[in-house]
DSSP file (Angstrom, degrees, kcal/mol; ACC not computed):
  #  RESIDUE AA STRUCTURE BP1 BP2  ACC     N-H-->O    O-->H-N    N-H-->O    O-->H-N    TCO  KAPPA ALPHA  PHI   PSI    X-CA   Y-CA   Z-CA
    1    1 A M              0   0    0      0, 0.0     2,-0.3     0, 0.0     0, 0.0   0.000 360.0 360.0 360.0 132.2    0.0    0.0    0.0
    2    2 A T        -     0   0    0      1,-0.1     0, 0.0     0, 0.0     0, 0.0  -0.616 360.0-112.9 -90.6 149.8    1.4    3.4   -1.0
    3    3 A N        -     0   0    0     -2,-0.3    -1,-0.1     1,-0.1     2,-0.0  -0.647  32.9-121.2 -79.0 132.2    1.2    6.4    1.3
    4    4 A P        -     0   0    0      0, 0.0    -1,-0.1     0, 0.0     3,-0.1  -0.375  36.7 -92.5 -68.7 153.6   -1.1    9.1    0.0
    5    5 A T        -     0   0    0      1,-0.1     2,-0.0    -2,-0.0     0, 0.0  -0.496  49.0-113.7 -65.0 128.5    0.5   12.5   -0.6
    6    6 A P        -     0   0    0      0, 0.0    -1,-0.1     0, 0.0     3,-0.1  -0.340  31.6-104.5 -66.3 146.5    0.0   14.5    2.6
    7    7 A A        -     0   0    0      1,-0.1     2,-0.0    -3,-0.1     0, 0.0  -0.439  44.3 -99.0 -66.8 141.2   -2.2   17.5    2.4
    8    8 A P        -     0   0    0      0, 0.0    -1,-0.1     0, 0.0     2,-0.0  -0.334  40.4-118.4 -62.1 142.6   -0.3   20.8    2.3
    9    9 A T     >  -     0   0    0      1,-0.1     4,-2.5    -3,-0.1     5,-0.2  -0.279  23.6-107.1 -74.2 166.2   -0.2   22.6    5.6
   10   10 A F  H  > S+     0   0    0      1,-0.2     4,-2.5     2,-0.2     5,-0.2   0.920 123.5  50.6 -59.1 -43.3   -1.7   26.0    6.2
   11   11 A A  H  > S+     0   0    0      1,-0.2     4,-2.5     2,-0.2    -1,-0.2   0.887 109.8  50.8 -63.0 -38.7    1.9   27.4    6.3
   12   12 A G  H  > S+     0   0    0      2,-0.2     4,-2.4     1,-0.2    -1,-0.2   0.909 111.5  46.6 -65.0 -42.5    2.7   25.7    3.0
   13   13 A R  H  X S+     0   0    0     -4,-2.5     4,-2.4     2,-0.2    -2,-0.2   0.896 112.6  50.9 -65.9 -39.3   -0.4   27.0    1.3
   14   14 A L  H  X S+     0   0    0     -4,-2.5     4,-2.2     2,-0.2    -2,-0.2   0.919 111.3  47.3 -63.5 -44.5    0.4   30.5    2.7
   15   15 A L  H  X S+     0   0    0     -4,-2.5     4,-2.6     2,-0.2    -2,-0.2   0.903 111.9  50.1 -64.8 -41.4    3.9   30.4    1.4
   16   16 A H  H  X S+     0   0    0     -4,-2.4     4,-2.5     2,-0.2    -2,-0.2   0.906 109.6  51.6 -64.1 -40.0    2.8   29.2   -2.0
   17   17 A G  H  X S+     0   0    0     -4,-2.4     4,-2.6     2,-0.2    -2,-0.2   0.896 109.4  50.4 -61.3 -40.5    0.3   32.0   -2.2
   18   18 A Y  H  X S+     0   0    0     -4,-2.2     4,-2.6     2,-0.2     5,-0.2   0.937 111.3  47.8 -61.9 -47.4    3.0   34.5   -1.4
   19   19 A Y  H  X S+     0   0    0     -4,-2.6     4,-3.1     1,-0.2     5,-0.3   0.888 112.5  49.9 -61.5 -38.7    5.2   33.0   -4.1
   20   20 A H  H  X S+     0   0    0     -4,-2.5     4,-2.1     2,-0.2     7,-0.4   0.925 111.3  48.2 -66.1 -44.2    2.3   33.2   -6.5
   21   21 A L  H  <>S+     0   0    0     -4,-2.6     5,-2.9     2,-0.2     6,-0.4   0.927 118.9  39.7 -60.4 -46.7    1.5   36.8   -5.6
   22   22 A I  H ><5S+     0   0    0     -4,-2.6     3,-1.7     3,-0.2    -2,-0.2   0.959 116.3  48.5 -68.7 -52.9    5.2   37.8   -6.0
   23   23 A G  H 3<5S+     0   0    0     -4,-3.1    67,-1.8     1,-0.3    66,-1.7   0.823 114.4  45.0 -61.5 -34.3    6.0   35.7   -9.1
   24   24 A T  T 3X>S-     0   0    0     -4,-2.1     5,-1.9    -5,-0.3     4,-0.9   0.343 112.9-119.2 -90.5   7.4    2.9   36.8  -11.0
   25   25 A F  T X45S-     0   0    0     -3,-1.7     3,-1.2     1,-0.2    -3,-0.2   0.973  83.6 -33.6  48.1  65.6    3.6   40.5  -10.0
   26   26 A V  T 34<S-     0   0    0     -5,-2.9    -1,-0.2     1,-0.2    -5,-0.1   0.897 117.5 -56.9  56.9  47.0    0.3   40.8   -8.2
   27   27 A F  T >45S+     0   0    0     -6,-0.4     3,-1.7    -7,-0.4    -1,-0.2   0.459 104.2 123.0  71.9   5.2   -1.5   38.4  -10.6
   28   28 A T  G X<5 +     0   0    0     -3,-1.2     3,-1.6    -4,-0.9    -3,-0.2   0.754  65.0  72.0 -66.4 -20.2   -0.7   40.5  -13.8
   29   29 A G  G 3 <S+     0   0    0     -5,-1.9    -1,-0.3     1,-0.3     6,-0.1   0.590  83.5  69.7 -68.5  -9.0    0.9   37.3  -15.1
   30   30 A H  G <   +     0   0    0     -3,-1.7    -1,-0.3    -6,-0.2    -2,-0.2   0.333  66.0 131.2 -90.3   7.3   -2.6   35.8  -15.5
   31   31 A A    <   -     0   0    0     -3,-1.6     4,-0.3     1,-0.1     5,-0.1  -0.384  64.0-129.8 -57.8 136.8   -3.4   38.2  -18.4
   32   32 A P  S    S+     0   0    0      0, 0.0     2,-0.3     0, 0.0    -1,-0.1   0.795  87.3  23.4 -66.7 -27.8   -4.9   36.0  -21.1
   33   33 A I  S    S+     0   0    0      1,-0.1     5,-0.2     2,-0.0    -3,-0.0  -0.982 126.4   5.8-135.5 150.7   -2.5   37.4  -23.8
   34   34 A A     >  +     0   0    0     -2,-0.3     4,-2.5     1,-0.1     3,-0.3   0.883  64.2 172.0  50.7  50.3    0.9   39.1  -23.7
   35   35 A S  H  > S+     0   0    0     -4,-0.3     4,-2.7     1,-0.2     5,-0.2   0.840  74.8  55.5 -61.3 -32.6    1.3   38.6  -20.0
   36   36 A G  H  > S+     0   0    0      2,-0.2     4,-2.2     1,-0.2    -1,-0.2   0.904 109.4  45.9 -65.2 -40.7    4.9   39.9  -20.2
   37   37 A T  H  > S+     0   0    0     -3,-0.3     4,-2.6     2,-0.2    -2,-0.2   0.893 113.1  50.2 -68.0 -39.9    3.8   43.1  -21.8
   38   38 A V  H  X S+     0   0    0     -4,-2.5     4,-2.4     2,-0.2    -2,-0.2   0.925 112.0  47.6 -64.1 -44.4    1.0   43.4  -19.2
   39   39 A G  H  X S+     0   0    0     -4,-2.7     4,-2.1     2,-0.2    -2,-0.2   0.894 112.5  49.3 -63.0 -40.4    3.5   42.8  -16.3
   40   40 A S  H  X S+     0   0    0     -4,-2.2     4,-2.3     2,-0.2    -2,-0.2   0.913 111.6  48.7 -64.3 -43.1    5.9   45.4  -17.8
   41   41 A A  H  X S+     0   0    0     -4,-2.6     4,-2.6     2,-0.2    -2,-0.2   0.897 110.4  51.0 -64.8 -40.4    3.2   48.0  -18.2
   42   42 A A  H  X S+     0   0    0     -4,-2.4     4,-2.3     2,-0.2    -1,-0.2   0.905 110.5  49.5 -63.3 -40.5    2.0   47.4  -14.6
   43   43 A A  H  X S+     0   0    0     -4,-2.1     4,-2.5     2,-0.2    -2,-0.2   0.899 110.8  49.9 -64.5 -40.4    5.6   47.9  -13.4
   44   44 A L  H  X S+     0   0    0     -4,-2.3     4,-2.7     2,-0.2    -2,-0.2   0.915 110.3  49.8 -65.2 -42.6    5.9   51.1  -15.4
   45   45 A L  H  X S+     0   0    0     -4,-2.6     4,-2.1     2,-0.2    -2,-0.2   0.913 111.3  49.0 -62.2 -42.1    2.6   52.4  -14.0
   46   46 A L  H  X S+     0   0    0     -4,-2.3     4,-1.5     1,-0.2    -2,-0.2   0.929 112.4  48.4 -61.8 -44.9    3.8   51.6  -10.5
   47   47 A F  H  < S+     0   0    0     -4,-2.5     6,-0.2     1,-0.2     3,-0.2   0.917 111.0  51.7 -59.5 -44.5    7.1   53.3  -11.2
   48   48 A W  H  < S+     0   0    0     -4,-2.7    -1,-0.2     1,-0.2    -2,-0.2   0.887 114.8  40.3 -61.2 -42.4    5.3   56.4  -12.6
   49   49 A F  H  < S+     0   0    0     -4,-2.1    -1,-0.2    -5,-0.2    -2,-0.2   0.628  92.8  89.7 -90.4 -13.3    3.0   56.9   -9.7
   50   50 A L    ><  -     0   0    0     -4,-1.5     3,-1.3    -3,-0.2     4,-0.1  -0.751  65.4-153.2 -85.0 121.6    5.4   56.2   -6.8
   51   51 A P  G >  S+     0   0    0      0, 0.0     3,-1.3     0, 0.0    -1,-0.2   0.820  87.3  61.6 -67.0 -31.3    7.1   59.5   -5.8
   52   52 A F  G >  S+     0   0    0      1,-0.3     3,-1.3     2,-0.1     6,-0.2   0.560  81.1  83.3 -75.6  -5.1   10.3   58.0   -4.4
   53   53 A T  G <   +     0   0    0     -3,-1.3    49,-0.3     1,-0.3    -1,-0.3   0.550  66.6  84.8 -76.5  -4.3   11.3   56.5   -7.8
   54   54 A E  G <  S+     0   0    0     -3,-1.3     2,-1.0    -4,-0.1    -1,-0.3   0.813  76.1  79.2 -60.2 -27.8   12.7   59.8   -8.8
   55   55 A N  S <> S-     0   0    0     -3,-1.3     4,-2.1     1,-0.2     3,-0.2  -0.734  72.5-163.3 -82.9 104.6   15.8   58.5   -6.9
   56   56 A G  H  > S+     0   0    0     -2,-1.0     4,-2.3     1,-0.2     5,-0.2   0.844  86.5  55.5 -60.2 -36.4   17.3   56.1   -9.5
   57   57 A T  H  > S+     0   0    0      1,-0.2     4,-2.4     2,-0.2    -1,-0.2   0.905 108.4  47.9 -64.8 -40.6   19.5   54.4   -6.9
   58   58 A L  H  > S+     0   0    0     -3,-0.2     4,-2.5     2,-0.2    -1,-0.2   0.892 109.8  53.2 -66.0 -39.0   16.4   53.6   -4.8
   59   59 A A  H  X S+     0   0    0     -4,-2.1     4,-2.4     2,-0.2    -2,-0.2   0.911 110.5  47.0 -61.9 -42.3   14.6   52.3   -7.9
   60   60 A I  H  X S+     0   0    0     -4,-2.3     4,-2.7     2,-0.2     5,-0.2   0.909 110.8  52.4 -65.1 -42.1   17.6   50.0   -8.6
   61   61 A L  H  X S+     0   0    0     -4,-2.4     4,-2.0     1,-0.2    -2,-0.2   0.910 111.0  47.0 -60.4 -42.5   17.7   48.8   -5.0
   62   62 A I  H  X S+     0   0    0     -4,-2.5     4,-2.6     2,-0.2    -1,-0.2   0.912 111.3  52.2 -64.8 -42.4   13.9   48.0   -5.2
   63   63 A A  H  X S+     0   0    0     -4,-2.4     4,-2.1     1,-0.2    -2,-0.2   0.921 112.2  44.3 -60.9 -44.7   14.4   46.2   -8.5
   64   64 A F  H  X S+     0   0    0     -4,-2.7     4,-2.2     2,-0.2    -1,-0.2   0.818 110.9  53.9 -74.1 -28.9   17.2   44.0   -7.1
   65   65 A T  H  X S+     0   0    0     -4,-2.0     4,-2.3    -5,-0.2     5,-0.2   0.929 110.6  47.3 -64.5 -44.5   15.3   43.3   -3.9
   66   66 A A  H  X S+     0   0    0     -4,-2.6     4,-2.3     1,-0.2    -2,-0.2   0.879 108.9  55.9 -62.6 -37.8   12.4   42.2   -6.1
   67   67 A L  H  X S+     0   0    0     -4,-2.1     4,-1.2     2,-0.2    -2,-0.2   0.945 110.8  42.6 -58.8 -49.1   14.9   40.1   -8.1
   68   68 A F  H  < S+     0   0    0     -4,-2.2    -2,-0.2     1,-0.2    -1,-0.2   0.835 116.0  48.1 -71.9 -31.5   16.1   38.2   -5.0
   69   69 A L  H  X S+     0   0    0     -4,-2.3     4,-0.9     1,-0.2    -1,-0.2   0.824 111.4  53.8 -70.8 -31.0   12.6   37.8   -3.7
   70   70 A G  H  X S+     0   0    0     -4,-2.3     4,-3.3    -5,-0.2     5,-0.3   0.714  89.7  75.3 -78.3 -21.8   11.5   36.6   -7.1
   71   71 A L  H  X S+     0   0    0     -4,-1.2     4,-2.2     1,-0.2    -1,-0.2   0.948 101.2  39.5 -59.9 -51.0   14.1   33.8   -7.4
   72   72 A P  H  > S+     0   0    0      0, 0.0     4,-2.5     0, 0.0    -1,-0.2   0.883 116.4  52.9 -66.7 -33.2   12.4   31.4   -5.0
   73   73 A A  H  X S+     0   0    0     -4,-0.9     4,-2.6     2,-0.2     5,-0.2   0.933 110.2  47.1 -64.2 -44.9    9.0   32.4   -6.4
   74   74 A A  H  X S+     0   0    0     -4,-3.3     4,-2.4     1,-0.2    -1,-0.2   0.897 111.6  51.8 -63.0 -39.9   10.1   31.7   -9.9
   75   75 A R  H  X S+     0   0    0     -4,-2.2     4,-2.0    -5,-0.3    -2,-0.2   0.935 112.4  44.6 -62.2 -47.3   11.6   28.3   -8.8
   76   76 A V  H  X S+     0   0    0     -4,-2.5     4,-1.6     1,-0.2    -2,-0.2   0.925 115.8  46.3 -64.6 -45.2    8.4   27.2   -7.1
   77   77 A L  H  X S+     0   0    0     -4,-2.6     4,-2.8     1,-0.2    -1,-0.2   0.846 110.7  53.3 -69.2 -32.6    6.1   28.3  -10.0
   78   78 A E  H  X S+     0   0    0     -4,-2.4     4,-2.0    -5,-0.2    -1,-0.2   0.898 107.0  52.2 -67.2 -39.3    8.4   26.7  -12.5
   79   79 A Q  H  < S+     0   0    0     -4,-2.0    -2,-0.2    -5,-0.2    -1,-0.2   0.869 118.0  38.1 -62.4 -35.6    8.2   23.4  -10.6
   80   80 A K  H  < S+     0   0    0     -4,-1.6    -2,-0.2    -5,-0.1    -1,-0.2   0.858 129.7  27.2 -83.4 -36.8    4.4   23.6  -10.7
   81   81 A H  H  < S-     0   0    0     -4,-2.8    -3,-0.2     1,-0.3    -2,-0.2   0.386 107.7-110.0-114.1   2.4    3.8   25.1  -14.2
   82   82 A G     <  -     0   0    0     -4,-2.0    -1,-0.3    -5,-0.2    -2,-0.1  -0.281  63.9 -12.1  95.5 177.0    6.9   23.9  -16.2
   83   83 A D  S    S-     0   0    0      1,-0.2    52,-0.1    -4,-0.1    -4,-0.0  -0.234 125.4 -17.2 -57.5 131.7    9.9   25.7  -17.7
   84   84 A D  S    S-     0   0    0      1,-0.1    -1,-0.2   -10,-0.1    -6,-0.1   0.862  83.6-149.4  40.0  62.3    9.7   29.5  -17.8
   85   85 A P    >   -     0   0    0      0, 0.0     3,-1.7     0, 0.0    -1,-0.1  -0.324  12.5-131.1 -64.4 140.0    6.0   29.7  -17.2
   86   86 A S  T 3  S+     0   0    0      1,-0.3    -2,-0.1     3,-0.0     0, 0.0   0.708 102.6  68.7 -65.8 -19.5    4.3   32.8  -18.9
   87   87 A L  T 3  S+     0   0    0    -57,-0.1     2,-1.0   -10,-0.1    -1,-0.3   0.702  78.2  88.8 -75.0 -16.0    2.5   33.6  -15.6
   88   88 A V    <   +     0   0    0     -3,-1.7   -64,-0.2     1,-0.2   -65,-0.1  -0.726  45.0 149.3 -81.1 106.5    5.9   34.5  -14.0
   89   89 A V     >  +     0   0    0    -66,-1.7     4,-1.9    -2,-1.0     3,-0.4   0.295  39.1  99.1-122.6   6.2    6.2   38.2  -14.9
   90   90 A L  H  > S+     0   0    0    -67,-1.8     4,-2.7     1,-0.2     5,-0.2   0.857  81.6  61.3 -60.5 -31.4    8.1   39.6  -11.9
   91   91 A D  H  > S+     0   0    0    -68,-0.3     4,-2.5     1,-0.2    -1,-0.2   0.890 103.1  49.0 -61.3 -38.6   11.2   39.3  -14.1
   92   92 A E  H  > S+     0   0    0     -3,-0.4     4,-2.6     2,-0.2    -1,-0.2   0.895 109.9  51.5 -66.0 -39.9    9.5   41.8  -16.5
   93   93 A A  H  X S+     0   0    0     -4,-1.9     4,-2.2     2,-0.2    -2,-0.2   0.925 111.5  47.0 -63.0 -44.0    8.8   44.1  -13.6
   94   94 A V  H  X S+     0   0    0     -4,-2.7     4,-1.9     1,-0.2    -2,-0.2   0.946 114.2  47.0 -62.1 -48.8   12.4   44.0  -12.5
   95   95 A G  H  X S+     0   0    0     -4,-2.5     4,-2.3     1,-0.2    -2,-0.2   0.877 110.7  52.6 -61.2 -38.3   13.7   44.5  -16.0
   96   96 A M  H  X S+     0   0    0     -4,-2.6     4,-1.5     2,-0.2    -1,-0.2   0.906 108.0  50.0 -65.5 -41.7   11.3   47.4  -16.5
   97   97 A W  H  X S+     0   0    0     -4,-2.2     4,-1.0     1,-0.2    -1,-0.2   0.864 111.5  49.1 -66.7 -34.3   12.4   49.2  -13.4
   98   98 A I  H  < S+     0   0    0     -4,-1.9     3,-0.4     1,-0.2    -1,-0.2   0.900 107.9  55.8 -67.6 -39.5   16.0   48.8  -14.4
   99   99 A A  H  < S+     0   0    0     -4,-2.3    -2,-0.2     1,-0.2    -1,-0.2   0.832 116.4  34.9 -61.2 -33.5   15.1   50.2  -17.9
  100  100 A V  H >< S+     0   0    0     -4,-1.5     3,-1.8    -5,-0.1    -1,-0.2   0.496  86.2 119.9-103.9  -4.3   13.6   53.4  -16.4
  101  101 A A  T 3< S+     0   0    0     -4,-1.0   -45,-0.1    -3,-0.4   -47,-0.1  -0.360  84.0  11.6 -62.4 140.1   16.0   53.9  -13.4
  102  102 A Y  T 3  S+     0   0    0    -49,-0.3    -1,-0.3     1,-0.3   -48,-0.1   0.525 101.7 120.1  69.0   8.5   17.8   57.3  -13.6
  103  103 A L  S <  S-     0   0    0     -3,-1.8    -1,-0.3     1,-0.1     2,-0.1  -0.756  72.5-103.2 -98.5 150.3   15.6   58.5  -16.5
  104  104 A P        -     0   0    0      0, 0.0     2,-2.2     0, 0.0     6,-0.1  -0.455  32.6-114.9 -69.2 143.9   13.5   61.6  -16.2
  105  105 A K        +     0   0    0     -2,-0.1     2,-0.4     4,-0.1     3,-0.1  -0.514  65.7 139.3 -81.1  75.4    9.8   60.9  -15.6
  106  106 A I    >>  -     0   0    0     -2,-2.2     4,-2.5     1,-0.1     3,-0.6  -0.968  59.2-124.9-118.1 135.8    8.6   62.4  -18.9
  107  107 A W  H 3> S+     0   0    0     -2,-0.4     4,-2.5     1,-0.3     5,-0.2   0.859 108.0  46.4 -54.6 -44.1    5.9   60.4  -20.7
  108  108 A W  H 3> S+     0   0    0      1,-0.2     4,-2.3     2,-0.2    -1,-0.3   0.836 112.2  51.6 -71.8 -29.5    7.8   60.0  -24.0
  109  109 A V  H <> S+     0   0    0     -3,-0.6     4,-2.5     2,-0.2    -2,-0.2   0.929 112.5  45.8 -68.0 -44.9   11.0   58.9  -22.2
  110  110 A M  H  X S+     0   0    0     -4,-2.5     4,-2.4     2,-0.2    -2,-0.2   0.906 113.9  48.9 -64.3 -42.0    9.0   56.3  -20.2
  111  111 A L  H  X S+     0   0    0     -4,-2.5     4,-2.6    -5,-0.3     5,-0.2   0.926 112.1  48.1 -64.0 -44.8    7.2   55.1  -23.4
  112  112 A A  H  X S+     0   0    0     -4,-2.3     4,-2.7     1,-0.2     5,-0.2   0.909 112.1  49.3 -62.8 -41.9   10.4   54.8  -25.3
  113  113 A A  H  X S+     0   0    0     -4,-2.5     4,-2.7     2,-0.2    -1,-0.2   0.898 110.9  51.0 -63.8 -40.0   12.1   52.9  -22.5
  114  114 A F  H  X S+     0   0    0     -4,-2.4     4,-2.6     2,-0.2    -2,-0.2   0.942 112.4  45.4 -60.5 -49.0    9.1   50.6  -22.3
  115  115 A L  H  X S+     0   0    0     -4,-2.6     4,-2.4     1,-0.2    -2,-0.2   0.903 114.3  48.4 -64.8 -41.4    9.2   49.9  -26.0
  116  116 A L  H  X S+     0   0    0     -4,-2.7     4,-3.0     2,-0.2     5,-0.3   0.921 110.9  51.1 -64.2 -43.0   12.9   49.3  -26.0
  117  117 A F  H  X S+     0   0    0     -4,-2.7     4,-2.4     1,-0.2    -2,-0.2   0.940 111.4  46.9 -59.9 -46.9   12.7   47.0  -23.0
  118  118 A R  H  X S+     0   0    0     -4,-2.6     4,-1.9     2,-0.2    -1,-0.2   0.902 112.7  51.0 -62.8 -39.5   10.0   44.9  -24.7
  119  119 A L  H  X S+     0   0    0     -4,-2.4     4,-3.2     1,-0.2     5,-0.3   0.956 113.3  43.5 -60.7 -51.0   12.1   44.8  -27.9
  120  120 A F  H  X S+     0   0    0     -4,-3.0     4,-2.1     1,-0.2    -1,-0.2   0.841 112.7  53.7 -65.4 -32.1   15.2   43.7  -26.1
  121  121 A D  H  < S+     0   0    0     -4,-2.4    -1,-0.2    -5,-0.3    -2,-0.2   0.850 115.7  39.3 -69.7 -33.6   13.2   41.2  -24.1
  122  122 A I  H  < S+     0   0    0     -4,-1.9    -2,-0.2    -5,-0.2    -3,-0.2   0.916 122.3  39.5 -80.8 -46.4   11.7   39.7  -27.2
  123  123 A V  H  < S-     0   0    0     -4,-3.2    -3,-0.2    -5,-0.2    -2,-0.2   0.858  89.2-159.2 -73.5 -36.1   14.9   39.8  -29.4
  124  124 A K     <  -     0   0    0     -4,-2.1     5,-0.4    -5,-0.3    -3,-0.1   0.959   5.3-160.8  55.3  64.7   17.2   38.8  -26.6
  125  125 A P    >   -     0   0    0      0, 0.0     3,-1.9     0, 0.0     4,-0.4  -0.389  43.2 -45.3 -66.4 154.2   20.6   40.0  -27.8
  126  126 A Q  T 3  S+     0   0    0      1,-0.3    -2,-0.0     2,-0.2     0, 0.0  -0.275 127.9  24.0 -58.9 147.0   23.6   38.3  -26.0
  127  127 A P  T 3> S+     0   0    0      0, 0.0     4,-2.0     0, 0.0    -1,-0.3  -0.963 119.7  61.8 -84.8   7.7   24.1   37.8  -23.1
  128  128 A A  H <> S+     0   0    0     -3,-1.9     4,-2.4     1,-0.2    -2,-0.2   0.898 103.2  53.1 -59.9 -39.3   20.3   37.9  -22.6
  129  129 A R  H  > S+     0   0    0     -4,-0.4     4,-1.6    -5,-0.4    -1,-0.2   0.893 105.6  54.3 -63.3 -39.1   19.9   34.9  -25.0
  130  130 A Y  H  > S+     0   0    0      1,-0.2     4,-0.6     2,-0.2     3,-0.3   0.945 112.0  43.3 -58.0 -49.0   22.4   32.9  -22.9
  131  131 A F  H >< S+     0   0    0     -4,-2.0     3,-0.9     1,-0.2    -2,-0.2   0.864 108.6  58.7 -67.0 -35.3   20.4   33.5  -19.7
  132  132 A D  H 3< S+     0   0    0     -4,-2.4    -1,-0.2     1,-0.2    -2,-0.2   0.837 105.1  50.9 -62.5 -32.2   17.1   32.8  -21.5
  133  133 A R  H 3< S+     0   0    0     -4,-1.6    -1,-0.2    -3,-0.3    -2,-0.2   0.614  89.7 102.6 -82.0 -12.5   18.4   29.3  -22.4
  134  134 A M  S << S-     0   0    0     -3,-0.9     2,-0.3    -4,-0.6    -3,-0.0  -0.423  72.9-126.6 -68.8 144.7   19.4   28.6  -18.8
  135  135 A K        +     0   0    0     -2,-0.1     4,-0.4     4,-0.1     3,-0.2  -0.634  66.2  29.6 -85.8 150.9   17.1   26.3  -16.9
  136  136 A G  S  > S-     0   0    0     -2,-0.3     4,-1.8     1,-0.2     3,-0.3  -0.253 104.2 -49.4  97.9 179.4   15.8   27.5  -13.5
  137  137 A A  H  > S+     0   0    0      1,-0.2     4,-2.3     2,-0.2     5,-0.2   0.846 127.0  58.6 -63.2 -38.4   14.9   30.7  -11.7
  138  138 A G  H  > S+     0   0    0      1,-0.2     4,-2.8    -3,-0.2    -1,-0.2   0.907 107.7  46.9 -60.1 -42.3   18.1   32.5  -12.6
  139  139 A G  H  > S+     0   0    0     -4,-0.4     4,-1.1    -3,-0.3    -1,-0.2   0.886 110.2  53.3 -65.8 -39.3   17.5   32.0  -16.3
  140  140 A I  H  < S+     0   0    0     -4,-1.8     4,-0.4     1,-0.2    -2,-0.2   0.926 119.5  33.5 -59.5 -44.8   13.9   33.2  -15.9
  141  141 A M  H >X S+     0   0    0     -4,-2.3     4,-1.2     1,-0.1     3,-0.6   0.881 110.8  58.4 -82.3 -40.5   15.0   36.4  -14.2
  142  142 A M  H 3X S+     0   0    0     -4,-2.8     4,-2.3     1,-0.2     5,-0.2   0.791  94.0  61.5 -74.0 -29.7   18.3   37.4  -15.7
  143  143 A D  H 3X S+     0   0    0     -4,-1.1     4,-2.0     1,-0.2    -1,-0.2   0.871 108.0  47.6 -63.0 -32.5   17.4   37.7  -19.4
  144  144 A D  H <> S+     0   0    0     -3,-0.6     4,-2.3    -4,-0.4    -1,-0.2   0.822 106.9  55.8 -76.8 -31.3   15.0   40.5  -18.4
  145  145 A V  H  X S+     0   0    0     -4,-1.2     4,-2.2     2,-0.2    -2,-0.2   0.938 110.2  46.4 -61.1 -46.0   17.6   42.2  -16.2
  146  146 A I  H  X S+     0   0    0     -4,-2.3     4,-2.7     2,-0.2    -2,-0.2   0.914 110.8  51.9 -63.5 -43.6   19.9   42.3  -19.3
  147  147 A A  H  X S+     0   0    0     -4,-2.0     4,-2.4     1,-0.2    -1,-0.2   0.893 110.2  50.0 -59.9 -39.5   17.1   43.6  -21.5
  148  148 A G  H  X S+     0   0    0     -4,-2.3     4,-2.3     2,-0.2    -1,-0.2   0.898 109.7  50.0 -65.2 -41.3   16.5   46.4  -18.9
  149  149 A V  H  X S+     0   0    0     -4,-2.2     4,-2.5     2,-0.2    -2,-0.2   0.932 111.7  48.6 -62.4 -45.9   20.1   47.3  -18.8
  150  150 A Y  H  X S+     0   0    0     -4,-2.7     4,-2.4     1,-0.2    -2,-0.2   0.928 111.7  48.8 -60.5 -45.5   20.2   47.5  -22.6
  151  151 A A  H  X S+     0   0    0     -4,-2.4     4,-2.3     1,-0.2    -1,-0.2   0.899 112.0  49.4 -62.2 -40.3   17.1   49.7  -22.8
  152  152 A N  H  X S+     0   0    0     -4,-2.3     4,-2.6     2,-0.2    -1,-0.2   0.913 109.8  50.5 -66.6 -42.6   18.5   52.0  -20.1
  153  153 A I  H  X S+     0   0    0     -4,-2.5     4,-2.2     2,-0.2    -2,-0.2   0.933 111.4  48.3 -61.0 -45.9   21.8   52.4  -21.9
  154  154 A V  H  X S+     0   0    0     -4,-2.4     4,-2.5     1,-0.2    -1,-0.2   0.924 113.0  48.0 -61.3 -44.0   20.1   53.2  -25.2
  155  155 A M  H  X S+     0   0    0     -4,-2.3     4,-2.6     2,-0.2     5,-0.2   0.891 109.3  52.7 -65.9 -38.5   17.8   55.8  -23.4
  156  156 A Q  H  X S+     0   0    0     -4,-2.6     4,-1.9     2,-0.2    -1,-0.2   0.908 111.7  46.9 -61.9 -40.8   20.7   57.4  -21.6
  157  157 A L  H  X S+     0   0    0     -4,-2.2     4,-1.8     2,-0.2    -2,-0.2   0.908 110.9  51.5 -67.4 -41.9   22.5   57.8  -25.0
  158  158 A V  H  X S+     0   0    0     -4,-2.5     4,-0.6     1,-0.2    -2,-0.2   0.939 113.0  45.1 -58.9 -47.3   19.4   59.2  -26.6
  159  159 A L  H  < S+     0   0    0     -4,-2.6     3,-0.5     1,-0.2    -1,-0.2   0.833 109.2  56.7 -67.8 -32.0   19.0   61.8  -23.9
  160  160 A L  H  < S+     0   0    0     -4,-1.9    -1,-0.2     1,-0.2    -2,-0.2   0.876 112.7  40.4 -65.0 -37.7   22.7   62.6  -24.0
  161  161 A F  H  <        0   0    0     -4,-1.8    -1,-0.2     1,-0.2    -2,-0.2   0.409 360.0 360.0 -96.9   2.6   22.5   63.5  -27.7
  162  162 A L     <        0   0    0     -4,-0.6    -1,-0.2    -3,-0.5    -2,-0.1   0.470 360.0 360.0 -83.0 360.0   19.2   65.3  -27.7
């Protein structure tokens, strides 16, 4: 006779709910189409409306805190939903905040950074492609960090030459 799988404890369900909330960036990962774009847009809106994000260093600190909180969430959700599940969009939120850190909060600058971030996230120039091919939570998260860095560099150069 085999032992039945034990029912998850209350603490286990609570922790899984926390990972789900974090990994899906407050459930934006459940968008029926383009969940990455929806998660990126939600992150940009949050960045836009939070007053303390004018401080680029604080924005980067928040992004990297979210990155480290998101690693176990991505790992748990990947175990449940398969490799790089589309509902995990915290990586897009982290990448988006990196893309807009140290940029002026001007609508066209934010829009351009958003579009560049999505482009780099989709095209995945190296080393983003390398990280995208990695298995596990690190691969899920890091390709978007690289896309955010690329978008930010391009925007800094655009603003420098305007």
